[in-house]
C-alpha positions in Angstrom: 0.1 -0.1 0.1 1.3 3.2 -0.9 1.7 5.8 1.9 -0.5 8.6 1.9 0.0 12.2 3.4 -2.4 12.5 5.9 -5.5 11.1 7.0 -7.9 9.9 9.8 -7.9 6.3 11.2 -10.5 4.7 13.5 -11.2 1.1 14.7 -14.2 -1.2 15.1 -13.7 -4.6 16.0 -15.0 -7.6 18.2 -18.3 -9.1 18.8 -20.3 -6.0 19.7 -21.7 -4.7 16.6 -22.3 -1.3 18.4 -18.7 -0.1 17.4 -19.4 -0.7 13.8 -22.5 1.5 14.1 -20.8 4.2 16.0 -17.8 3.9 13.1 -20.5 4.5 10.5 -21.7 7.7 12.4 -18.2 8.7 12.6 -17.4 8.4 9.0 -20.6 10.2 8.2 -20.1 13.2 10.4 -16.3 13.4 8.9 -18.0 13.6 5.4 -20.1 16.2 6.4 -17.5 18.5 8.3 -14.3 17.5 6.9 -14.8 15.7 3.4 -11.6 16.2 2.0 -9.6 14.3 4.8 -9.0 10.5 3.7 -10.6 8.1 6.3 -9.4 4.8 7.0 -10.8 2.1 9.4 -9.3 -1.1 11.0 -12.0 -3.7 11.4 -12.9 -7.5 11.3 -16.5 -6.5 10.2 -17.7 -7.7 6.8 -20.2 -5.0 6.8 -20.2 -3.7 3.1 -21.3 -0.2 4.2 -17.9 0.3 5.6 -16.5 0.4 2.2 -18.7 3.1 1.1 -18.1 5.3 4.2 -14.2 4.5 4.4 -11.9 5.3 1.6 -9.5 2.7 3.1 -10.8 -0.5 5.0 -7.9 -2.5 6.8 -8.4 -6.0 7.9 -7.8 -6.5 11.9 -4.8 -8.5 12.8 -6.0 -10.6 15.6 -2.1 -11.7 16.3 -1.8 -8.0 17.8 -3.7 -8.9 20.7 -7.3 -8.3 22.0 -8.8 -4.9 23.5 -6.6 -2.1 24.0 -3.6 -4.1 22.7 -4.5 -3.5 19.3 -4.3 0.6 20.0 -0.5 0.1 20.2 -0.3 -1.0 16.9 -2.1 1.9 15.1 0.9 3.1 13.6 1.6 0.0 11.8 -2.1 -0.3 10.7 -1.8 3.4 9.5 -1.4 4.1 5.7 -0.6 7.6 6.3 2.4 9.5 6.8 0.5 11.8 9.3 -2.3 10.1 11.3 -5.1 11.6 13.4 -6.4 8.5 15.5 -10.1 8.8 16.6 -12.3 6.5 18.8 -15.0 5.3 17.0 -17.6 6.0 19.5 -17.0 10.0 18.7 -18.6 12.3 16.4 -17.0 15.3 14.7 -19.4 18.3 14.9 -17.1 21.1 13.2 -14.1 21.0 10.7 -11.0 19.5 12.0 -8.6 19.9 9.3 -6.6 22.7 11.3 -5.8 20.0 13.7 -2.7 19.2 11.8 -1.3 22.7 12.5 -2.1 22.1 16.3 0.2 19.1 16.3 3.0 20.3 14.0 6.5 19.6 15.3 5.5 16.9 17.4 6.1 13.1 16.5 3.2 12.0 18.8 0.3 14.4 20.1 -2.2 14.1 22.8 -4.5 16.9 24.2 -4.2 17.4 28.0 -1.9 18.5 30.8 1.2 17.6 32.7 1.1 16.4 36.2 3.8 15.5 38.7 1.9 14.1 41.7 -1.2 12.4 42.8 -3.4 9.8 40.8 -3.7 10.3 37.2 -5.9 9.1 34.1 -8.9 8.3 36.5 -6.8 6.4 39.0 -5.4 4.0 36.5 -2.0 5.4 37.6 -2.2 5.3 41.5 0.8 7.2 42.2 2.5 9.5 39.8 5.3 10.1 41.8 6.1 6.6 42.0 5.8 6.3 38.0 8.1 9.2 38.1 10.9 7.6 40.0 10.6 4.3 38.2 11.3 6.0 34.8 13.2 8.8 36.0 10.8 11.5 34.3 9.7 15.1 35.4 6.0 14.6 34.8 3.3 12.8 33.1 0.9 13.8 30.4 -2.7 13.2 31.2 -5.2 12.8 28.6 -8.0 11.1 26.9 -6.9 8.2 24.4 -9.9 8.9 22.1 -7.4 11.2 20.2 -4.0 10.5 19.0 -1.9 12.3 16.6 1.4 10.6 15.3 3.9 10.8 12.6 4.3 7.2 11.2 8.1 7.4 11.0 9.0 9.7 13.7 6.6 7.9 16.4 8.1 4.6 16.0 10.3 4.8 19.2 7.2 6.1 21.2 5.3 2.9 20.1 8.1 0.5 20.8 8.4 1.9 24.3 4.7 1.7 24.7 4.7 -2.0 23.9 7.5 -2.6 26.5 5.7 -0.8 29.2 2.5 -2.6 28.2 4.5 -6.1 28.9 4.8 -5.2 32.4 1.6 -3.1 32.9 0.3 -5.2 36.0 3.6 -5.2 38.0 3.5 -1.6 37.3 0.2 -1.0 39.0 -1.2 0.9 35.8 -4.2 -1.3 35.0 -7.6 -0.1 34.7 -10.2 -1.0 37.3 -10.8 -4.2 35.8 -7.3 -5.2 35.9 -7.0 -4.9 32.1 -4.6 -2.7 29.9 -5.3 1.0 29.4 -3.6 2.6 26.3 -3.6 5.8 28.1 -1.3 5.0 30.8 1.5 3.1 28.7 1.2 6.0 26.1 1.6 8.4 29.0 4.6 6.9 30.2 6.2 6.2 27.0 5.6 9.9 26.0 7.1 11.3 29.3 10.3 9.1 28.4 10.7 10.7 25.1 10.0 14.3 26.7 6.8 14.9 25.0 4.4 17.0 26.8 0.6 17.2 26.3 -0.6 19.9 24.3 -2.9 22.4 26.1 -6.4 23.0 24.9 -7.7 25.3 27.7 -10.7 26.6 25.7 -12.0 22.9 24.9 -11.9 23.3 21.1 -10.4 20.2 20.1 -11.9 16.9 21.6 -13.7 16.4 24.9 -15.6 13.8 26.5 -18.7 14.0 28.4 -17.2 12.6 31.6 -17.4 15.0 34.7 -19.8 17.6 32.7 -21.9 19.9 35.1 -24.5 21.1 32.6 -26.8 19.8 30.0 -25.1 19.1 26.5 -26.1 21.0 23.6 -25.5 19.3 20.5 -26.4 19.2 16.9 -24.1 17.2 14.5 -25.9 18.4 11.3 -26.0 22.0 12.4 -22.5 22.0 13.7 -22.6 23.0 17.3 -21.7 21.4 20.6 -21.4 23.0 23.9 -21.3 22.0 27.8 -19.5 23.0 30.9 -16.8 20.9 32.2 -14.3 21.5 35.0 -16.1 25.0 35.2 -15.7 26.0 31.9 -17.9 26.3 29.0 -16.2 24.4 25.9 -17.1 23.9 22.3 -15.3 20.9 21.0 -14.9 20.1 17.5 -14.8 16.2 18.3 -17.2 14.7 21.1 -16.0 11.3 22.7 -18.9 9.7 24.1 -16.6 7.4 26.0 -19.1 4.5 27.0 -22.7 5.1 27.9 -22.2 8.6 28.9 -24.5 10.6 27.0 -25.6 7.6 25.2 -29.3 9.2 24.4 -27.7 12.1 22.7 -25.4 9.7 20.9 -28.0 7.5 19.4 -30.0 10.7 18.4 -27.1 12.4 16.4 -26.4 9.1 14.9 -29.8 9.0 13.7 -30.0 12.4 12.3 -26.8 11.3 10.1 -28.1 8.2 8.9 -31.4 9.8 7.8 -29.2 12.9 5.8 -26.8 10.5 4.5 -28.7 7.6 3.7 -31.7 9.3 2.3 -29.7 12.4 0.9 -31.7 14.7 2.7 -30.3 18.3 2.6 -32.8 20.0 5.0 -31.0 19.6 8.2 -32.5 22.1 10.1 -35.8 20.1 9.5 -34.2 16.8 10.2 -32.5 18.0 13.6 -35.8 19.6 14.6 -38.0 16.6 14.0 -35.4 14.3 15.7 -35.0 16.4 18.7 -38.9 16.6 19.3 -39.4 12.7 18.6 -36.3 11.8 21.1 -37.5 14.1 23.7 -40.8 12.8 23.6 -39.4 9.2 23.5 -37.5 9.9 26.7 -40.3 11.5 28.6 -42.6 8.5 27.8 -39.7 6.1 29.0 -39.4 8.3 32.3 -43.1 8.0 32.9 -43.2 4.2 32.1 -40.3 3.9 34.6 -42.0 5.9 37.4 -45.2 3.9 36.9 -43.3 0.5 37.1 -41.7 1.5 40.3 -44.8 2.7 41.8 -46.5 -0.5 40.6 -43.8 -2.7 42.0 -43.8 -1.0 45.0 -47.5 -1.5 45.7 -47.2 -5.2 44.9 -44.3 -5.6 47.4 -46.4 -3.9 50.1 -49.4 -6.3 49.1 -47.2 -9.2 49.4 -46.0 -8.2 52.8 -49.3 -7.7 54.3 -50.4 -11.1 53.0 -47.5 -12.4 55.2 -48.3 -10.9 58.0 
């Protein structure tokens, strides 16, 4: 495969088909907001729609491990000289062509901050000072692994270091809450060992997750807007990383909008957005009423049973 200059890479694999569904939505959002960026996906799915949504479909290599181990090989998967990796459970709500300028000059880029003490990465690193002492580094970059930038050749040593660290992740005490590998921890240590700091984005204009938000989320992928309050700041990211079931209602709603606009070639985005907002809000209200009614019915039933026993 001839190496291309720049492009987006994502992954969707495993038995859960939801990741393929999310990857389709990511592609559709990229086609809407950054259509000139080449899109590539690593997958074990045979879904033919992926070939229409992605310019390059790359077969998953199962020999490279399961789960997060696969992310340690994204440089070997990537057909690009410069890659922007985005987790498949993300949506692009604004043009992201300018992100390459943000990462100019770094072989491997992450959005975040540096810390030198305490816990890090949602507790995956329990003692930053201990890791600093073990690896003789001044600080660690902390970030969300839903967005990585890397230069294929210049970042080789970072990936090699990450793989070596990953071999000993359990003894280093850097596993996640389920005792599994976290790509963020090994890349954090590998980057620190290379003297590469996280790139700051204090305004929240690049990528943000919904973890820890303190306001409702305002998002419309078709109309190109997203905002919410996180860490006491109003952020308006170009990429929203849903990261699990946080914000799942909004994710499904926006995926539905994209599917309607793309599959049926509907150009009236305002009409689609308004219609879907009303439909999903009504559905959520009906579900809440159902849950409340069921809870009350179950309570009355339990009280009746207790009375009969007495």
